[in-house]
C-alpha positions in Angstrom: -0.1 0.3 0.0 1.3 3.7 -0.6 0.9 6.3 1.9 1.2 4.3 5.3 2.6 6.0 8.3 6.2 5.1 8.6 8.0 4.5 12.3 11.4 4.4 13.3 12.8 1.6 15.7 16.7 1.7 16.2 18.1 -1.2 17.8 20.9 -0.9 20.4 24.2 0.3 19.4 23.1 1.8 16.4 22.9 5.5 15.1 20.1 6.8 13.2 20.3 10.1 11.4 17.5 12.6 11.7 17.5 15.5 9.2 15.6 19.0 9.5 17.7 20.9 6.8 21.2 20.2 6.7 22.6 16.9 8.0 25.1 16.5 11.2 26.2 13.0 11.9 27.6 12.1 15.5 28.6 8.3 16.0 30.7 6.2 18.2 30.8 3.0 15.7 30.1 2.2 12.3 31.1 4.4 9.0 30.7 8.0 8.5 29.0 9.1 5.2 32.4 10.2 3.6 33.8 6.9 4.6 31.0 5.3 2.9 32.2 7.5 -0.2 35.6 6.2 0.2 34.8 2.3 0.7 33.4 2.7 -2.8 36.4 3.6 -4.5 38.6 1.0 -2.2 36.3 -1.8 -3.9 37.4 -0.4 -7.0 40.9 -0.3 -6.7 40.9 -4.0 -5.0 38.5 -5.6 -7.9 40.3 -3.8 -11.0 44.1 -3.5 -10.1 45.1 -4.4 -13.7 43.2 -1.8 -16.0 44.9 0.0 -18.5 45.0 3.8 -17.5 42.4 5.1 -19.7 40.0 2.3 -18.5 40.5 2.9 -15.2 39.8 6.6 -15.3 36.6 5.5 -16.8 35.7 3.0 -14.2 36.8 5.5 -11.3 34.7 8.1 -12.8 31.7 5.6 -12.8 32.4 4.8 -9.6 32.4 8.4 -8.1 29.1 9.3 -9.9 27.8 6.3 -8.0 29.3 7.1 -4.6 28.1 10.5 -4.8 24.5 9.4 -5.9 24.8 7.1 -2.7 26.0 9.7 -0.4 23.0 11.9 -1.5 20.4 9.1 -1.0 21.7 8.6 2.7 21.2 12.2 3.3 17.8 11.7 1.6 16.7 8.9 3.4 18.6 10.0 6.6 15.7 9.3 9.2 15.7 5.5 7.9 19.3 4.8 7.4 21.1 3.1 10.2 25.0 4.0 9.4 26.5 1.0 11.5 24.9 -1.6 8.9 27.6 -0.2 6.4 30.1 -2.5 8.6 28.0 -5.5 8.0 30.1 -7.9 5.8 26.9 -8.8 3.8 26.0 -5.0 3.3 29.5 -4.3 2.0 29.6 -7.3 -0.2 26.4 -5.8 -1.7 28.2 -2.4 -2.3 31.2 -4.2 -3.5 28.7 -5.8 -6.2 27.4 -2.4 -7.1 30.6 -0.7 -7.3 31.9 -3.4 -9.8 28.7 -3.4 -12.1 28.9 0.6 -11.9 32.3 0.8 -12.8 32.1 -1.7 -15.7 29.0 -0.2 -17.2 28.3 3.2 -16.1 24.5 4.2 -16.4 24.0 0.7 -18.4 24.3 -0.9 -14.7 21.3 1.2 -13.5 23.0 3.0 -10.7 20.1 4.8 -9.6 18.1 1.5 -8.8 21.3 0.1 -7.1 21.7 3.2 -4.8 18.2 2.9 -3.6 18.6 -0.7 -3.0 21.7 -0.3 -1.0 19.9 2.4 0.8 17.2 0.1 1.8 19.5 -2.6 2.8 20.9 -0.2 5.6 17.2 1.0 6.6 15.9 0.8 10.1 13.0 -1.1 8.9 14.6 -4.7 8.2 14.1 -8.5 8.3 16.4 -11.3 7.2 14.3 -12.3 4.3 14.4 -8.9 2.7 17.9 -8.3 3.4 18.5 -11.5 1.4 16.1 -10.4 -1.5 17.6 -7.2 -1.8 21.4 -8.4 -1.9 20.4 -10.7 -4.7 18.5 -7.9 -6.3 21.7 -5.9 -6.5 23.4 -8.6 -8.4 20.4 -9.0 -10.9 19.9 -5.2 -11.6 23.1 -4.6 -14.1 22.0 -7.6 -16.0 18.8 -6.1 -17.5 17.9 -3.0 -19.1 15.9 -0.1 -18.0 13.3 -1.0 -20.3 12.9 -4.3 -18.4 13.1 -2.7 -15.0 10.2 -0.3 -16.1 8.3 -3.6 -17.0 8.8 -5.4 -13.6 7.6 -1.9 -12.4 4.4 -2.0 -14.4 3.6 -5.8 -13.5 4.2 -4.9 -9.8 2.1 -1.5 -9.8 -0.8 -2.9 -11.8 -1.2 -6.3 -9.7 0.1 -5.5 -6.1 -0.2 -1.7 -5.4 -3.1 -0.3 -4.3 -3.6 3.4 -3.3 -5.6 3.8 -0.1 -8.0 6.1 1.1 -9.6 7.5 -2.1 -12.8 9.0 -1.9 -13.5 9.0 -5.7 -11.9 7.5 -8.8 -10.8 10.8 -9.9 -8.3 11.1 -7.2 -6.5 8.1 -8.8 -5.3 10.2 -11.6 -2.2 11.7 -10.1 -1.0 8.4 -8.7 -1.7 6.9 -12.4 0.5 9.9 -13.5 3.6 9.2 -11.2 3.2 5.2 -12.2 3.4 6.1 -16.0 6.3 7.7 -15.6 8.0 5.0 -14.0 6.8 2.1 -16.1 5.7 3.5 -19.8 9.2 2.5 -20.9 8.3 -1.2 -20.5 5.2 -0.8 -22.4 5.4 -3.5 -25.5 8.4 -5.3 -24.2 9.3 -7.9 -26.8 8.9 -11.7 -25.8 12.8 -12.2 -26.1 13.2 -9.5 -23.4 10.5 -10.9 -21.4 12.2 -14.3 -21.5 15.6 -12.8 -20.6 14.0 -11.3 -17.4 12.6 -14.7 -16.6 16.1 -16.1 -17.1 17.5 -13.4 -14.9 15.2 -14.5 -12.2 13.2 -11.7 -11.8 9.7 -13.3 -13.0 7.9 -16.3 -14.4 5.7 -16.2 -17.1 2.3 -18.8 -17.6 1.7 -18.4 -21.3 -1.5 -20.3 -21.2 -2.9 -18.0 -18.1 -4.5 -14.4 -18.1 -5.2 -11.9 -15.7 -8.8 -9.7 -16.0 -7.1 -6.9 -14.6 -10.1 -4.5 -14.4 -12.0 -6.9 -12.6 -9.0 -7.7 -10.2 -8.8 -3.9 -9.5 -12.7 -3.7 -9.1 -12.9 -6.7 -6.7 -9.5 -6.5 -4.9 -7.4 -3.4 -5.2 -9.9 -0.9 -5.0 -12.9 -3.3 -3.4 -13.3 -0.5 -0.7 -14.7 2.0 -3.4 -17.7 0.0 -3.5 -18.2 -0.9 -7.1 -20.0 -4.1 -8.2 -21.0 -3.6 -11.8 -17.8 -3.8 -13.8 -19.1 -1.9 -17.0 -19.6 1.2 -14.6 -16.3 0.7 -13.1 -14.7 0.9 -16.6 -16.8 3.6 -17.6 -16.0 6.0 -14.6 -12.3 5.2 -15.0 -12.5 6.2 -18.7 -14.5 9.4 -17.7 -12.5 10.5 -14.3 -8.8 9.2 -14.6 -7.6 8.6 -18.3 -4.0 8.0 -17.3 -5.4 5.0 -15.5 -7.2 3.9 -18.3 -3.8 3.9 -20.5 -2.3 1.5 -17.7 -5.2 -0.7 -17.5 -5.6 -1.0 -21.5 -1.6 -1.3 -22.0 -1.9 -4.3 -19.2 -4.7 -6.0 -21.2 -2.9 -6.0 -24.3 0.2 -7.2 -22.5 -1.5 -10.2 -20.7 -2.4 -11.9 -24.0 1.1 -13.4 -23.9 0.6 -14.9 -20.6 0.2 -14.2 -16.9 3.6 -12.5 -15.5 4.3 -13.2 -11.8 7.2 -11.4 -10.3 9.6 -13.2 -8.1 10.6 -11.4 -4.8 14.0 -10.2 -6.4 11.6 -8.8 -9.4 9.4 -7.0 -6.8 12.4 -5.5 -5.1 13.8 -3.9 -8.2 10.3 -2.6 -9.2 9.8 -1.1 -5.8 13.1 0.7 -6.3 12.1 2.1 -9.7 8.7 3.1 -8.6 10.2 5.1 -5.7 12.0 7.4 -8.4 8.4 8.9 -8.8 6.5 7.8 -5.6 9.1 8.7 -3.4 9.9 6.5 -0.5 8.0 3.0 -0.8 8.1 0.5 2.2 9.6 -2.6 0.9 8.3 -4.5 4.0 4.8 -4.1 2.8 5.5 -6.6 0.2 8.8 -8.6 1.2 7.9 -10.3 4.1 
């Protein structure tokens, strides 16, 4: 669900950051924000010692951009980040995976998604399952393209994200506009690209099954709005929220090729991408 109130629960020996403008960090253990940036460059030097000079310059430039983005994300999500988690070997392994991918591929490694995943891996909200999934997602993101990530986000949004508290369908329009900004690049994804994301472990495709998305929205995601007549539901979506109709019709067209079900890894990647337009989403709603 979107819009749930968030709480912060910090364990013993941990330092949470609170921000109300500029950020000042005081801690007695763990890494500082600056040290996290240096850690990224350290991983670069450890993993790419034999590159030619021109290649190492490109790789170092890519990693510096990644490290700067990670620093900014830590500041943006400061109320949810526990810096001590950056000393966790599993977290450092995930950062190492992200650094290596960013060094090799630059923007093609989808660093903005990697940064959001790393930030979530170090957040206050945690459980063992979510941590495992996010660490795995970090290794998968560089193996897929931006349109494929958008497609995963499209499937997740349409089948698992319900906006709560609407009084009328017209209020869905601004949310659908945020969604389409994050997912439209995945419309009309080719069969070969879908097979690739299935191979990468982000989803499964059942070609003989289909989803009635309009009925699913009326009877499940938006059941609380009280619609019982499917034709009326469709008509009022068309009248009051045209962007939602675009999303639903695109899903209907896509589902002709079969039912797509995301794995937990696919969901984590989708949530990270949707966060670029919706703002912070609670991964734990879906990864639990």
